[in-house]
N, C-alpha and C positions, 0 to 999 in steps of 0.2 A: 554757213555765217553760225556751225556752231558755237565757236568762245566767244561772238558776238552776243549771243542770246545767254550766255552764263553774266554779260556787263550787267547789258539794259534788255528789258523785255519790249513788245511794243506798244504795252500802255506806257512805260516812262522814256522811252522815244518820243512817243506826239506828245506826251507832258513837256518835254524839257524844250521841244522844236516851238510850241506854243509860249514857252516860257522865254523864249530866245528874241519871240520876236516881238512879244509885250516889252523887253528889254528895248528894241530896238528901235522900235516908235516911240519907248517915252524919252529915251537918253541918245537919240539920233546915231548913235554911235553903230556900228558893223560889226557882230561877233558871230566867231566863228569856234567850233568843237572840235576837235577830233581827237579820234581814240587810237592809239595803236599796240597790239599785242607784243613788238620789242622796236625798238627803234632801230638796231643796227644788226649785223649777223654777226658782230666780236668776233673775229679772225683770232683774235691775240688770245682767247680763254678759252678757243677748240684745242689751240698749241700748247694752252698750258696744262689743259686737261689731260692731251695726249700723253705730254711730257711725263707727269704724274704718274699717271695709268702704265705707262709703258715701263716706269720706274719702280713698280710697285708690283708689277706680273714677272719683273726678270728679277727679282728680289726673289719672288715666293717660288719662281724653277728654278731657281740655283739652292733650294732649300728641299723641292720635291725629286728632283731630276741630281743625277750625274754624267757632268759632262765631260767626254775624255781632252776636250782641248776648248778654253777659255772663249775661243773663234767659234765654234758652236753657239754659244749664249749671245755671241753677240750677233751673229747672223739672223737667231730667234726674233732679236728685237724688230727689227725693220719692220715685218708681217703685225705684230702685235703695234707699233706705233700707227699701221696704215689703218687698222681695224680704230685704234682708237680716235685716231682721225674724225671718223666716220660716225664715231658714239658722242664726238665730242660738239660736231653741231647740232644735233639733237640737247632744246634746250631745257630738258631734265638733267642733264649734267653739266650744259653748260654755263648755267648761271649762277652755279656753285664756285666758279671759277672768274671770275665779272669783279673787277676792281673799281672802288666807288668813283675815282678818278676818273677812269674812262669812261663810266656810265654817265657823269653830271655833264661831260663834254660830249658825247654821241647826243646825248638827247636833248641838248640845246641847239646841238647844230642838225638835229633834227628837223626841232621846233621852228627852227628861220629858214629852212629850207621850203616846209608845210606854208608857213606865213606868205612867203613870196608865191607857190604855187597855188594854192586856194585861191589866191587874188585880193587876201588880207592886205597886203602893204600898197594894193594900186587903189583902194577907194578915192572918190574924187576928192574929198577933203581930207585926205589920211586920219581918218577917224576908227580904224580896223585893231580887234584885237581877239586873238589865237588863244583860247584854253588847248593846252598840246596835254594828252594822259597817255602817257608807255605803261603797259601794263605790268611786265616782267620787271622791270626795273619798277616798278612801283616807286615812277619820278612823275613830275607834274610842270612843267614849263608855262607861262603867262606872258605872251608876248606883245606891247602895242605898240602903236603909233608915237611917232615925239608928243606932238600934241596932246594926249591924253598919258602920256609917261611925265611930261613936264609937270601935268599937276598930282598926279597920284607921288610917283615916285618910288624907289626900288624897295623901302622899308616896306610900302605897303601894300605892294605886287608880293612880297616875300612871304605878310602877313597870309593873304587871299591865300597862299601855294599851301602853306602850312595847315591852313582851315582843311584845303580839299585832303592832302595829305593823309592826316587822320580817319578820314572817311575810306580813303582810299585800304592803307592797312585792314580795315574793317572789311573790306568789301561793297562798304556801301556806295557803289559811285553813283547813284539816281540822286538819292540826298545831297553828298558833296559838291557835283555839278548845280542843284537846284541851289544851294546856298551862298555859291560862289555868283553866283548868277546875280542874284537877291542883291547879296552884299555891294555887289560893284556895282548896279545900281544904286545904290543909294550914293555911293561915293562921287560918282560922273556928277549926279545931282546936284551933289553941293556943290559940285566945281563950275560946272556945267549949267545953272539952275533952268535956264533957257536953251536946251542942247546944243549937242553937237554940230547938227546940221539937220535942215528941213528936208526929210528924204522924198524923192520923189519915184524911187525903185531901190528895191530890193538889189546889193552888189554884189551880198557874196551869201549863198544858197544857207537856211537855217537848218538844212539836216547836218546830223553830224556826219564827218568823214573817217570812213574807218580804214587801220591798214597794217601790213603785216608785211615785215623784211623778212624772205625766207634766202 
């Protein structure tokens, strides 16, 4: 749980869970918060690192060593490439070779996957909301059922995401999550003053779901 503890401590976790419960009691919506260390393995980024590092070391080796035949230089590239692929799987190196479009696509796809897996899409009255945060990519996805989306709209959701994004960049995770829950509560109570539903049970657990793609 090492990396999770760097995001939220026990006190912050408890406070957020209580805030989620109050949010659901007031609005009638079902809210799920999910935090992933990274959304995908990004194999393309691994290969981009391997190609770059292999090219760099190959050029460096030609300056340091004298090869009697060009084939020896080519033969040397294979083990370098394989070793580079192994290092390229490490987030420390991989993150520098991620493409913005690639990140946006993978984070969105993972958020939609979690929206289904965690049962947020399956609430009785279709009033589920997912706040998905991916730490390495510093990306947030806000996914809602159509009932809520039809009132809030994409512009409003983008504004909420941008607000949380600022906290994410400064690593103020707890404050960012608390802010987005409170603002969303205000918006839902504005559009649905009589609550989305009269809840008789908690359909989605209030605890934060943690995930890590390896």
